[in-house]
Biopython code that builds the backbone (N, CA, C, O; Angstrom):
import numpy as np
from Bio.PDB.StructureBuilder import StructureBuilder

atoms = [
    (1, "MET", "N", (-3.005, 19.421, 19.832)),
    (1, "MET", "CA", (-3.802, 19.267, 18.630)),
    (1, "MET", "C", (-4.197, 20.655, 18.124)),
    (1, "MET", "O", (-4.767, 21.435, 18.886)),
    (2, "PRO", "N", (-3.913, 20.986, 16.864)),
    (2, "PRO", "CA", (-4.278, 22.301, 16.348)),
    (2, "PRO", "C", (-5.763, 22.581, 16.514)),
    (2, "PRO", "O", (-6.610, 21.721, 16.270)),
    (3, "GLY", "N", (-6.056, 23.798, 16.933)),
    (3, "GLY", "CA", (-7.431, 24.222, 17.123)),
    (3, "GLY", "C", (-7.975, 23.956, 18.502)),
    (3, "GLY", "O", (-9.047, 24.456, 18.841)),
    (4, "ASN", "N", (-7.268, 23.181, 19.317)),
    (4, "ASN", "CA", (-7.789, 22.827, 20.630)),
    (4, "ASN", "C", (-6.692, 22.864, 21.690)),
    (4, "ASN", "O", (-6.620, 21.975, 22.539)),
    (5, "THR", "N", (-5.847, 23.877, 21.649)),
    (5, "THR", "CA", (-4.751, 23.965, 22.609)),
    (5, "THR", "C", (-5.197, 24.704, 23.863)),
    (5, "THR", "O", (-6.025, 25.612, 23.780)),
    (6, "PRO", "N", (-4.668, 24.335, 25.012)),
    (6, "PRO", "CA", (-5.045, 25.008, 26.254)),
    (6, "PRO", "C", (-4.428, 26.390, 26.339)),
    (6, "PRO", "O", (-3.454, 26.690, 25.648)),
    (7, "GLY", "N", (-4.994, 27.225, 27.183)),
    (7, "GLY", "CA", (-4.472, 28.568, 27.387)),
    (7, "GLY", "C", (-3.213, 28.562, 28.236)),
    (7, "GLY", "O", (-2.929, 27.599, 28.949)),
    (8, "ILE", "N", (-2.474, 29.640, 28.148)),
    (8, "ILE", "CA", (-1.264, 29.839, 28.936)),
    (8, "ILE", "C", (-1.477, 31.112, 29.747)),
    (8, "ILE", "O", (-1.788, 32.150, 29.162)),
    (9, "PRO", "N", (-1.323, 31.076, 31.060)),
    (9, "PRO", "CA", (-1.522, 32.285, 31.858)),
    (9, "PRO", "C", (-0.583, 33.405, 31.406)),
    (9, "PRO", "O", (0.549, 33.143, 31.002)),
    (10, "TYR", "N", (-1.050, 34.641, 31.475)),
    (10, "TYR", "CA", (-0.260, 35.794, 31.054)),
    (10, "TYR", "C", (0.986, 35.961, 31.920)),
    (10, "TYR", "O", (0.939, 35.839, 33.144)),
    (11, "SER", "N", (2.079, 36.239, 31.260)),
    (11, "SER", "CA", (3.332, 36.600, 31.922)),
    (11, "SER", "C", (4.061, 37.548, 30.983)),
    (11, "SER", "O", (4.259, 37.224, 29.812)),
    (12, "ALA", "N", (4.464, 38.712, 31.475)),
    (12, "ALA", "CA", (5.144, 39.702, 30.635)),
    (12, "ALA", "C", (6.381, 39.112, 29.968)),
    (12, "ALA", "O", (6.732, 39.524, 28.863)),
    (13, "SER", "N", (7.045, 38.163, 30.609)),
    (13, "SER", "CA", (8.258, 37.584, 30.028)),
    (13, "SER", "C", (7.967, 36.809, 28.739)),
    (13, "SER", "O", (8.867, 36.627, 27.919)),
    (14, "ASN", "N", (6.731, 36.353, 28.548)),
    (14, "ASN", "CA", (6.361, 35.653, 27.317)),
    (14, "ASN", "C", (6.284, 36.600, 26.122)),
    (14, "ASN", "O", (6.194, 36.153, 24.978)),
    (15, "TYR", "N", (6.320, 37.900, 26.383)),
    (15, "TYR", "CA", (6.129, 38.898, 25.338)),
    (15, "TYR", "C", (7.332, 39.822, 25.188)),
    (15, "TYR", "O", (7.196, 40.934, 24.678)),
    (16, "ALA", "N", (8.495, 39.379, 25.621)),
    (16, "ALA", "CA", (9.692, 40.223, 25.600)),
    (16, "ALA", "C", (9.994, 40.755, 24.203)),
    (16, "ALA", "O", (10.350, 41.924, 24.057)),
    (17, "LEU", "N", (9.859, 39.923, 23.177)),
    (17, "LEU", "CA", (10.118, 40.383, 21.813)),
    (17, "LEU", "C", (9.141, 41.493, 21.423)),
    (17, "LEU", "O", (9.548, 42.499, 20.840)),
    (18, "CYS", "N", (7.874, 41.321, 21.735)),
    (18, "CYS", "CA", (6.857, 42.324, 21.392)),
    (18, "CYS", "C", (7.132, 43.649, 22.091)),
    (18, "CYS", "O", (6.955, 44.721, 21.512)),
    (19, "PHE", "N", (7.569, 43.557, 23.350)),
    (19, "PHE", "CA", (7.787, 44.762, 24.140)),
    (19, "PHE", "C", (9.057, 45.504, 23.748)),
    (19, "PHE", "O", (9.334, 46.568, 24.301)),
    (20, "LYS", "N", (9.829, 44.976, 22.817)),
    (20, "LYS", "CA", (10.962, 45.731, 22.283)),
    (20, "LYS", "C", (10.460, 46.905, 21.444)),
    (20, "LYS", "O", (11.129, 47.935, 21.359)),
    (21, "CYS", "N", (9.290, 46.759, 20.824)),
    (21, "CYS", "CA", (8.721, 47.814, 19.986)),
    (21, "CYS", "C", (7.423, 48.399, 20.539)),
    (21, "CYS", "O", (7.126, 49.573, 20.317)),
    (22, "HIS", "N", (6.653, 47.585, 21.256)),
    (22, "HIS", "CA", (5.352, 48.004, 21.758)),
    (22, "HIS", "C", (5.386, 48.046, 23.276)),
    (22, "HIS", "O", (6.052, 47.229, 23.912)),
    (23, "SER", "N", (4.667, 49.003, 23.858)),
    (23, "SER", "CA", (4.592, 49.034, 25.320)),
    (23, "SER", "C", (3.588, 47.987, 25.796)),
    (23, "SER", "O", (2.596, 47.706, 25.123)),
    (24, "GLU", "N", (3.862, 47.423, 26.955)),
    (24, "GLU", "CA", (2.940, 46.429, 27.513)),
    (24, "GLU", "C", (1.562, 47.053, 27.703)),
    (24, "GLU", "O", (0.540, 46.431, 27.411)),
    (25, "ARG", "N", (1.546, 48.271, 28.188)),
    (25, "ARG", "CA", (0.273, 48.950, 28.437)),
    (25, "ARG", "C", (-0.535, 49.076, 27.143)),
    (25, "ARG", "O", (-1.738, 48.815, 27.136)),
    (26, "SER", "N", (0.121, 49.475, 26.054)),
    (26, "SER", "CA", (-0.636, 49.664, 24.814)),
    (26, "SER", "C", (-1.171, 48.345, 24.277)),
    (26, "SER", "O", (-2.286, 48.304, 23.756)),
    (27, "LEU", "N", (-0.398, 47.263, 24.393)),
    (27, "LEU", "CA", (-0.875, 45.972, 23.894)),
    (27, "LEU", "C", (-1.989, 45.396, 24.764)),
    (27, "LEU", "O", (-2.931, 44.790, 24.251)),
    (28, "ARG", "N", (-1.884, 45.581, 26.056)),
    (28, "ARG", "CA", (-2.919, 45.038, 26.943)),
    (28, "ARG", "C", (-4.203, 45.855, 26.884)),
    (28, "ARG", "O", (-5.268, 45.363, 27.257)),
    (29, "ASN", "N", (-4.113, 47.088, 26.422)),
    (29, "ASN", "CA", (-5.291, 47.949, 26.308)),
    (29, "ASN", "C", (-5.596, 48.277, 24.852)),
    (29, "ASN", "O", (-6.170, 49.324, 24.551)),
    (30, "TYR", "N", (-5.210, 47.377, 23.949)),
    (30, "TYR", "CA", (-5.327, 47.593, 22.514)),
    (30, "TYR", "C", (-6.779, 47.785, 22.133)),
    (30, "TYR", "O", (-7.601, 46.889, 22.326)),
    (31, "VAL", "N", (-7.099, 48.954, 21.590)),
    (31, "VAL", "CA", (-8.502, 49.268, 21.313)),
    (31, "VAL", "C", (-8.933, 48.938, 19.891)),
    (31, "VAL", "O", (-10.128, 48.971, 19.597)),
    (32, "ILE", "N", (-7.997, 48.622, 18.998)),
    (32, "ILE", "CA", (-8.378, 48.286, 17.630)),
    (32, "ILE", "C", (-9.166, 46.976, 17.626)),
    (32, "ILE", "O", (-10.179, 46.858, 16.936)),
    (33, "PHE", "N", (-8.706, 46.009, 18.387)),
    (33, "PHE", "CA", (-9.372, 44.705, 18.504)),
    (33, "PHE", "C", (-9.719, 44.534, 19.973)),
    (33, "PHE", "O", (-8.853, 44.217, 20.788)),
    (34, "GLU", "N", (-10.985, 44.743, 20.310)),
    (34, "GLU", "CA", (-11.378, 44.793, 21.723)),
    (34, "GLU", "C", (-11.133, 43.500, 22.485)),
    (34, "GLU", "O", (-11.110, 43.515, 23.716)),
    (35, "LYS", "N", (-10.952, 42.392, 21.798)),
    (35, "LYS", "CA", (-10.691, 41.110, 22.470)),
    (35, "LYS", "C", (-9.194, 40.825, 22.587)),
    (35, "LYS", "O", (-8.811, 39.735, 23.012)),
    (36, "HIS", "N", (-8.342, 41.783, 22.219)),
    (36, "HIS", "CA", (-6.892, 41.559, 22.234)),
    (36, "HIS", "C", (-6.418, 41.162, 23.626)),
    (36, "HIS", "O", (-5.695, 40.177, 23.768)),
    (37, "LYS", "N", (-6.809, 41.908, 24.655)),
    (37, "LYS", "CA", (-6.374, 41.598, 26.017)),
    (37, "LYS", "C", (-6.836, 40.201, 26.426)),
    (37, "LYS", "O", (-6.080, 39.456, 27.050)),
    (38, "THR", "N", (-8.064, 39.843, 26.081)),
    (38, "THR", "CA", (-8.576, 38.512, 26.401)),
    (38, "THR", "C", (-7.687, 37.441, 25.783)),
    (38, "THR", "O", (-7.389, 36.431, 26.420)),
    (39, "HIS", "N", (-7.262, 37.664, 24.536)),
    (39, "HIS", "CA", (-6.417, 36.688, 23.850)),
    (39, "HIS", "C", (-5.011, 36.635, 24.432)),
    (39, "HIS", "O", (-4.482, 35.544, 24.646)),
    (40, "ILE", "N", (-4.384, 37.793, 24.694)),
    (40, "ILE", "CA", (-3.006, 37.734, 25.189)),
    (40, "ILE", "C", (-2.929, 37.260, 26.636)),
    (40, "ILE", "O", (-1.848, 36.932, 27.125)),
    (41, "ASP", "N", (-4.051, 37.222, 27.310)),
    (41, "ASP", "CA", (-4.055, 36.646, 28.656)),
    (41, "ASP", "C", (-3.943, 35.125, 28.616)),
    (41, "ASP", "O", (-3.631, 34.506, 29.633)),
    (42, "ILE", "N", (-4.196, 34.505, 27.444)),
    (42, "ILE", "CA", (-4.155, 33.042, 27.373)),
    (42, "ILE", "C", (-3.248, 32.479, 26.281)),
    (42, "ILE", "O", (-2.948, 31.285, 26.303)),
    (43, "VAL", "N", (-2.798, 33.302, 25.321)),
    (43, "VAL", "CA", (-1.944, 32.805, 24.241)),
    (43, "VAL", "C", (-0.825, 33.796, 23.942)),
    (43, "VAL", "O", (-0.955, 34.986, 24.231)),
    (44, "SER", "N", (0.259, 33.317, 23.370)),
    (44, "SER", "CA", (1.356, 34.206, 22.993)),
    (44, "SER", "C", (1.030, 34.918, 21.683)),
    (44, "SER", "O", (0.176, 34.474, 20.916)),
    (45, "CYS", "N", (1.717, 36.019, 21.443)),
    (45, "CYS", "CA", (1.510, 36.800, 20.219)),
    (45, "CYS", "C", (1.767, 35.959, 18.971)),
    (45, "CYS", "O", (1.099, 36.128, 17.951)),
    (46, "ALA", "N", (2.745, 35.048, 19.062)),
    (46, "ALA", "CA", (3.148, 34.253, 17.898)),
    (46, "ALA", "C", (2.053, 33.295, 17.429)),
    (46, "ALA", "O", (2.166, 32.743, 16.334)),
    (47, "ARG", "N", (1.022, 33.084, 18.201)),
    (47, "ARG", "CA", (-0.078, 32.232, 17.737)),
    (47, "ARG", "C", (-0.809, 32.887, 16.572)),
    (47, "ARG", "O", (-1.350, 32.207, 15.700)),
    (48, "CYS", "N", (-0.815, 34.229, 16.571)),
    (48, "CYS", "CA", (-1.524, 34.960, 15.513)),
    (48, "CYS", "C", (-0.605, 35.828, 14.657)),
    (48, "CYS", "O", (-0.861, 36.015, 13.467)),
    (49, "HIS", "N", (0.462, 36.358, 15.251)),
    (49, "HIS", "CA", (1.329, 37.308, 14.562)),
    (49, "HIS", "C", (2.691, 36.693, 14.244)),
    (49, "HIS", "O", (3.211, 35.878, 15.005)),
    (50, "ASP", "N", (3.253, 37.095, 13.115)),
    (50, "ASP", "CA", (4.583, 36.642, 12.706)),
    (50, "ASP", "C", (5.523, 37.840, 12.721)),
    (50, "ASP", "O", (5.422, 38.707, 11.853)),
    (51, "PRO", "N", (6.434, 37.909, 13.688)),
    (51, "PRO", "CA", (7.311, 39.080, 13.784)),
    (51, "PRO", "C", (8.270, 39.218, 12.605)),
    (51, "PRO", "O", (8.896, 40.266, 12.449)),
    (52, "HIS", "N", (8.397, 38.200, 11.785)),
    (52, "HIS", "CA", (9.285, 38.260, 10.625)),
    (52, "HIS", "C", (8.561, 38.707, 9.362)),
    (52, "HIS", "O", (9.172, 38.786, 8.297)),
    (53, "GLY", "N", (7.287, 38.995, 9.465)),
    (53, "GLY", "CA", (6.507, 39.376, 8.297)),
    (53, "GLY", "C", (5.835, 38.161, 7.684)),
    (53, "GLY", "O", (5.988, 37.039, 8.166)),
    (54, "VAL", "N", (5.104, 38.396, 6.634)),
    (54, "VAL", "CA", (4.336, 37.334, 5.999)),
    (54, "VAL", "C", (4.726, 37.274, 4.521)),
    (54, "VAL", "O", (4.220, 38.054, 3.715)),
    (55, "PRO", "N", (5.626, 36.350, 4.161)),
    (55, "PRO", "CA", (6.006, 36.239, 2.751)),
    (55, "PRO", "C", (4.776, 35.995, 1.875)),
    (55, "PRO", "O", (3.943, 35.145, 2.190)),
    (56, "ASN", "N", (4.670, 36.726, 0.802)),
    (56, "ASN", "CA", (3.537, 36.623, -0.130)),
    (56, "ASN", "C", (2.205, 36.968, 0.526)),
    (56, "ASN", "O", (1.150, 36.593, 0.013)),
    (57, "GLY", "N", (2.239, 37.671, 1.641)),
    (57, "GLY", "CA", (1.009, 38.066, 2.311)),
    (57, "GLY", "C", (0.307, 39.190, 1.571)),
    (57, "GLY", "O", (0.868, 39.805, 0.664)),
    (58, "THR", "N", (-0.918, 39.446, 1.970)),
    (58, "THR", "CA", (-1.684, 40.533, 1.372)),
    (58, "THR", "C", (-2.138, 41.487, 2.466)),
    (58, "THR", "O", (-2.261, 41.104, 3.630)),
    (59, "THR", "N", (-2.382, 42.718, 2.084)),
    (59, "THR", "CA", (-2.860, 43.720, 3.040)),
    (59, "THR", "C", (-4.188, 43.290, 3.646)),
    (59, "THR", "O", (-4.430, 43.515, 4.832)),
    (60, "LEU", "N", (-5.035, 42.683, 2.857)),
    (60, "LEU", "CA", (-6.347, 42.260, 3.334)),
    (60, "LEU", "C", (-6.259, 41.091, 4.303)),
    (60, "LEU", "O", (-6.886, 41.119, 5.362)),
    (61, "ALA", "N", (-5.493, 40.065, 3.957)),
    (61, "ALA", "CA", (-5.464, 38.834, 4.752)),
    (61, "ALA", "C", (-4.386, 38.815, 5.826)),
    (61, "ALA", "O", (-4.505, 38.061, 6.792)),
    (62, "ASN", "N", (-3.345, 39.619, 5.688)),
    (62, "ASN", "CA", (-2.223, 39.537, 6.623)),
    (62, "ASN", "C", (-1.887, 40.868, 7.274)),
    (62, "ASN", "O", (-0.758, 41.073, 7.720)),
    (63, "ALA", "N", (-2.847, 41.768, 7.331)),
    (63, "ALA", "CA", (-2.628, 43.045, 8.008)),
    (63, "ALA", "C", (-2.191, 42.774, 9.450)),
    (63, "ALA", "O", (-2.567, 41.757, 10.033)),
    (64, "PHE", "N", (-1.424, 43.653, 10.004)),
    (64, "PHE", "CA", (-0.966, 43.546, 11.396)),
    (64, "PHE", "C", (-0.108, 42.310, 11.635)),
    (64, "PHE", "O", (-0.060, 41.786, 12.748)),
    (65, "LEU", "N", (0.574, 41.842, 10.580)),
    (65, "LEU", "CA", (1.450, 40.671, 10.651)),
    (65, "LEU", "C", (0.702, 39.407, 11.076)),
    (65, "LEU", "O", (1.288, 38.511, 11.683)),
    (66, "ILE", "N", (-0.591, 39.334, 10.757)),
    (66, "ILE", "CA", (-1.360, 38.137, 11.070)),
    (66, "ILE", "C", (-0.859, 36.995, 10.186)),
    (66, "ILE", "O", (-0.855, 37.094, 8.959)),
    (67, "ASN", "N", (-0.441, 35.922, 10.832)),
    (67, "ASN", "CA", (0.017, 34.711, 10.152)),
    (67, "ASN", "C", (-0.096, 33.596, 11.190)),
    (67, "ASN", "O", (0.847, 33.352, 11.943)),
    (68, "PHE", "N", (-1.218, 32.936, 11.233)),
    (68, "PHE", "CA", (-1.528, 31.980, 12.288)),
    (68, "PHE", "C", (-0.528, 30.839, 12.373)),
    (68, "PHE", "O", (-0.070, 30.326, 11.352)),
    (69, "ASP", "N", (-0.192, 30.447, 13.590)),
    (69, "ASP", "CA", (0.692, 29.305, 13.844)),
    (69, "ASP", "C", (-0.107, 28.028, 13.602)),
    (69, "ASP", "O", (-1.020, 27.703, 14.361)),
    (70, "LEU", "N", (0.242, 27.315, 12.545)),
    (70, "LEU", "CA", (-0.518, 26.126, 12.149)),
    (70, "LEU", "C", (-0.344, 24.947, 13.091)),
    (70, "LEU", "O", (-1.042, 23.941, 12.954)),
    (71, "ASN", "N", (0.574, 25.051, 14.046)),
    (71, "ASN", "CA", (0.689, 24.035, 15.087)),
    (71, "ASN", "C", (-0.363, 24.248, 16.169)),
    (71, "ASN", "O", (-0.621, 23.358, 16.979)),
    (72, "ILE", "N", (-0.963, 25.422, 16.176)),
    (72, "ILE", "CA", (-1.909, 25.802, 17.217)),
    (72, "ILE", "C", (-3.309, 26.001, 16.654)),
    (72, "ILE", "O", (-4.295, 25.553, 17.240)),
    (73, "VAL", "N", (-3.387, 26.677, 15.514)),
    (73, "VAL", "CA", (-4.653, 27.081, 14.916)),
    (73, "VAL", "C", (-4.979, 26.161, 13.737)),
    (73, "VAL", "O", (-4.085, 25.769, 12.987)),
    (74, "ALA", "N", (-6.234, 25.824, 13.580)),
    (74, "ALA", "CA", (-6.674, 24.967, 12.472)),
    (74, "ALA", "C", (-7.757, 25.682, 11.669)),
    (74, "ALA", "O", (-8.313, 26.684, 12.119)),
    (75, "SER", "N", (-8.047, 25.173, 10.501)),
    (75, "SER", "CA", (-9.141, 25.708, 9.688)),
    (75, "SER", "C", (-10.448, 25.555, 10.450)),
    (75, "SER", "O", (-10.623, 24.621, 11.233)),
    (76, "GLY", "N", (-11.352, 26.479, 10.212)),
    (76, "GLY", "CA", (-12.675, 26.395, 10.813)),
    (76, "GLY", "C", (-13.512, 25.345, 10.111)),
    (76, "GLY", "O", (-13.081, 24.758, 9.119)),
    (77, "SER", "N", (-14.696, 25.112, 10.619)),
    (77, "SER", "CA", (-15.559, 24.102, 10.015)),
    (77, "SER", "C", (-16.002, 24.499, 8.611)),
    (77, "SER", "O", (-16.515, 23.670, 7.859)),
    (78, "ASN", "N", (-15.800, 25.779, 8.256)),
    (78, "ASN", "CA", (-16.104, 26.217, 6.896)),
    (78, "ASN", "C", (-14.926, 25.945, 5.961)),
    (78, "ASN", "O", (-14.977, 26.301, 4.784)),
    (79, "GLY", "N", (-13.860, 25.314, 6.480)),
    (79, "GLY", "CA", (-12.696, 24.959, 5.674)),
    (79, "GLY", "C", (-11.721, 26.097, 5.448)),
    (79, "GLY", "O", (-10.736, 25.935, 4.728)),
    (80, "ARG", "N", (-11.981, 27.245, 6.053)),
    (80, "ARG", "CA", (-11.121, 28.408, 5.842)),
    (80, "ARG", "C", (-10.248, 28.669, 7.064)),
    (80, "ARG", "O", (-10.639, 28.398, 8.200)),
    (81, "LEU", "N", (-9.073, 29.195, 6.806)),
    (81, "LEU", "CA", (-8.150, 29.647, 7.850)),
    (81, "LEU", "C", (-7.671, 31.008, 7.396)),
    (81, "LEU", "O", (-6.722, 31.120, 6.620)),
    (82, "GLU", "N", (-8.341, 32.051, 7.892)),
    (82, "GLU", "CA", (-7.983, 33.384, 7.435)),
    (82, "GLU", "C", (-8.431, 34.461, 8.399)),
    (82, "GLU", "O", (-9.354, 34.277, 9.192)),
    (83, "PHE", "N", (-7.755, 35.583, 8.308)),
    (83, "PHE", "CA", (-8.103, 36.822, 8.975)),
    (83, "PHE", "C", (-8.455, 37.806, 7.874)),
    (83, "PHE", "O", (-7.755, 37.883, 6.865)),
    (84, "ARG", "N", (-9.514, 38.545, 8.053)),
    (84, "ARG", "CA", (-9.896, 39.570, 7.086)),
    (84, "ARG", "C", (-10.033, 40.910, 7.800)),
    (84, "ARG", "O", (-10.869, 41.074, 8.689)),
    (85, "HIS", "N", (-9.209, 41.848, 7.400)),
    (85, "HIS", "CA", (-9.293, 43.208, 7.917)),
    (85, "HIS", "C", (-10.392, 43.913, 7.140)),
    (85, "HIS", "O", (-10.391, 43.879, 5.910)),
    (86, "ALA", "N", (-11.330, 44.551, 7.831)),
    (86, "ALA", "CA", (-12.469, 45.170, 7.158)),
    (86, "ALA", "C", (-12.566, 46.666, 7.437)),
    (86, "ALA", "O", (-13.625, 47.266, 7.251)),
    (87, "GLY", "N", (-11.468, 47.267, 7.882)),
    (87, "GLY", "CA", (-11.473, 48.688, 8.189)),
    (87, "GLY", "C", (-11.158, 48.922, 9.649)),
    (87, "GLY", "O", (-10.929, 47.974, 10.401)),
    (88, "PHE", "N", (-11.145, 50.174, 10.051)),
    (88, "PHE", "CA", (-10.778, 50.554, 11.409)),
    (88, "PHE", "C", (-11.652, 49.837, 12.434)),
    (88, "PHE", "O", (-12.873, 49.994, 12.447)),
    (89, "ARG", "N", (-11.016, 49.058, 13.282)),
    (89, "ARG", "CA", (-11.665, 48.308, 14.366)),
    (89, "ARG", "C", (-12.681, 47.284, 13.870)),
    (89, "ARG", "O", (-13.647, 46.983, 14.570)),
    (90, "GLN", "N", (-12.470, 46.745, 12.666)),
    (90, "GLN", "CA", (-13.407, 45.780, 12.113)),
    (90, "GLN", "C", (-12.662, 44.672, 11.390)),
    (90, "GLN", "O", (-11.635, 44.919, 10.758)),
    (91, "GLY", "N", (-13.170, 43.471, 11.478)),
    (91, "GLY", "CA", (-12.581, 42.355, 10.759)),
    (91, "GLY", "C", (-13.256, 41.059, 11.133)),
    (91, "GLY", "O", (-14.278, 41.042, 11.819)),
    (92, "SER", "N", (-12.666, 39.971, 10.666)),
    (92, "SER", "CA", (-13.206, 38.660, 10.996)),
    (92, "SER", "C", (-12.105, 37.610, 10.907)),
    (92, "SER", "O", (-11.119, 37.783, 10.191)),
    (93, "CYS", "N", (-12.290, 36.534, 11.638)),
    (93, "CYS", "CA", (-11.392, 35.388, 11.589)),
    (93, "CYS", "C", (-12.211, 34.156, 11.273)),
    (93, "CYS", "O", (-13.278, 33.941, 11.848)),
    (94, "SER", "N", (-11.706, 33.348, 10.356)),
    (94, "SER", "CA", (-12.284, 32.036, 10.066)),
    (94, "SER", "C", (-11.223, 31.029, 10.462)),
    (94, "SER", "O", (-10.191, 30.919, 9.800)),
    (95, "LEU", "N", (-11.468, 30.293, 11.538)),
    (95, "LEU", "CA", (-10.484, 29.349, 12.052)),
    (95, "LEU", "C", (-11.057, 28.598, 13.235)),
    (95, "LEU", "O", (-12.174, 28.861, 13.681)),
    (96, "CYS", "N", (-10.271, 27.657, 13.735)),
    (96, "CYS", "CA", (-10.602, 26.966, 14.975)),
    (96, "CYS", "C", (-9.421, 27.150, 15.906)),
    (96, "CYS", "O", (-8.296, 26.771, 15.579)),
    (97, "CYS", "N", (-9.673, 27.724, 17.048)),
    (97, "CYS", "CA", (-8.616, 27.989, 18.023)),
    (97, "CYS", "C", (-9.228, 27.927, 19.414)),
    (97, "CYS", "O", (-10.400, 28.256, 19.597)),
    (98, "HIS", "N", (-8.444, 27.508, 20.382)),
    (98, "HIS", "CA", (-8.870, 27.317, 21.771)),
    (98, "HIS", "C", (-10.199, 26.578, 21.854)),
    (98, "HIS", "O", (-11.050, 26.872, 22.693)),
    (99, "GLY", "N", (-10.349, 25.599, 20.945)),
    (99, "GLY", "CA", (-11.541, 24.756, 20.947)),
    (99, "GLY", "C", (-12.795, 25.428, 20.431)),
    (99, "GLY", "O", (-13.879, 24.848, 20.496)),
    (100, "GLU", "N", (-12.668, 26.642, 19.919)),
    (100, "GLU", "CA", (-13.840, 27.374, 19.437)),
    (100, "GLU", "C", (-13.757, 27.563, 17.927)),
    (100, "GLU", "O", (-12.726, 27.963, 17.386)),
    (101, "ASN", "N", (-14.848, 27.270, 17.277)),
    (101, "ASN", "CA", (-14.942, 27.431, 15.836)),
    (101, "ASN", "C", (-15.342, 28.866, 15.522)),
    (101, "ASN", "O", (-16.385, 29.332, 15.979)),
    (102, "HIS", "N", (-14.533, 29.563, 14.755)),
    (102, "HIS", "CA", (-14.837, 30.922, 14.301)),
    (102, "HIS", "C", (-15.168, 30.768, 12.818)),
    (102, "HIS", "O", (-14.285, 30.476, 12.012)),
    (103, "ASN", "N", (-16.409, 30.958, 12.465)),
    (103, "ASN", "CA", (-16.877, 30.460, 11.176)),
    (103, "ASN", "C", (-17.628, 31.482, 10.318)),
    (103, "ASN", "O", (-18.687, 31.093, 9.826)),
    (104, "PRO", "N", (-17.246, 32.679, 10.080)),
    (104, "PRO", "CA", (-16.196, 33.415, 10.762)),
    (104, "PRO", "C", (-16.727, 34.098, 12.017)),
    (104, "PRO", "O", (-17.934, 34.185, 12.244)),
    (105, "LYS", "N", (-15.799, 34.569, 12.809)),
    (105, "LYS", "CA", (-16.112, 35.363, 13.999)),
    (105, "LYS", "C", (-15.773, 36.802, 13.640)),
    (105, "LYS", "O", (-14.622, 37.100, 13.320)),
    (106, "THR", "N", (-16.742, 37.689, 13.688)),
    (106, "THR", "CA", (-16.499, 39.086, 13.321)),
    (106, "THR", "C", (-16.325, 39.932, 14.577)),
    (106, "THR", "O", (-16.825, 39.603, 15.652)),
    (107, "TYR", "N", (-15.607, 41.017, 14.404)),
    (107, "TYR", "CA", (-15.455, 41.969, 15.489)),
    (107, "TYR", "C", (-15.560, 43.370, 14.922)),
    (107, "TYR", "O", (-15.348, 43.605, 13.733)),
    (108, "GLY", "N", (-15.887, 44.267, 15.788)),
    (108, "GLY", "CA", (-16.043, 45.661, 15.402)),
    (108, "GLY", "C", (-17.268, 46.251, 16.074)),
    (108, "GLY", "O", (-17.922, 45.582, 16.875)),
    (109, "PRO", "N", (-17.583, 47.488, 15.756)),
    (109, "PRO", "CA", (-18.736, 48.135, 16.362)),
    (109, "PRO", "C", (-20.007, 47.302, 16.175)),
    (109, "PRO", "O", (-20.321, 46.871, 15.065)),
    (110, "GLY", "N", (-20.715, 47.087, 17.250)),
    (110, "GLY", "CA", (-21.970, 46.338, 17.182)),
    (110, "GLY", "C", (-21.841, 44.837, 17.309)),
    (110, "GLY", "O", (-22.855, 44.141, 17.362)),
    (111, "ASN", "N", (-20.601, 44.303, 17.360)),
    (111, "ASN", "CA", (-20.423, 42.847, 17.488)),
    (111, "ASN", "C", (-20.031, 42.465, 18.889)),
    (111, "ASN", "O", (-19.839, 41.283, 19.176)),
]
sb = StructureBuilder()
sb.init_structure("model")
sb.init_model(0)
sb.init_chain("A")
sb.init_seg("    ")
for serial, (resi, resn, name, xyz) in enumerate(atoms, 1):
    if name == "N":
        sb.init_residue(resn, " ", resi, " ")
    sb.init_atom(name, np.array(xyz, "f"), 0.0, 1.0, " ", f" {name:<3s}", serial, name[0])
structure = sb.get_structure()
């Protein structure tokens, strides 16, 4: 059910496509989004990122190839399904994923 999928234990083999361009070390220690390691320990990159790009995407809403997998992620209780980049190490997500409502959930210094 979108928005309430169980986690998947981390395995480097689940990220073979990502590791063609990115080092495992850099992705697991990604400092732009401090919760990145927490997320990749339970979900694949494709839940949030689209390696093929985002047709008709915008720099604000689809930075970093963010394009949520609609089979996994659902709109938040605010009716929105979006990522907003707000500058270096800052942003927010409005969605429901892993059973948690992000309405929106912000990240960055002080959060």
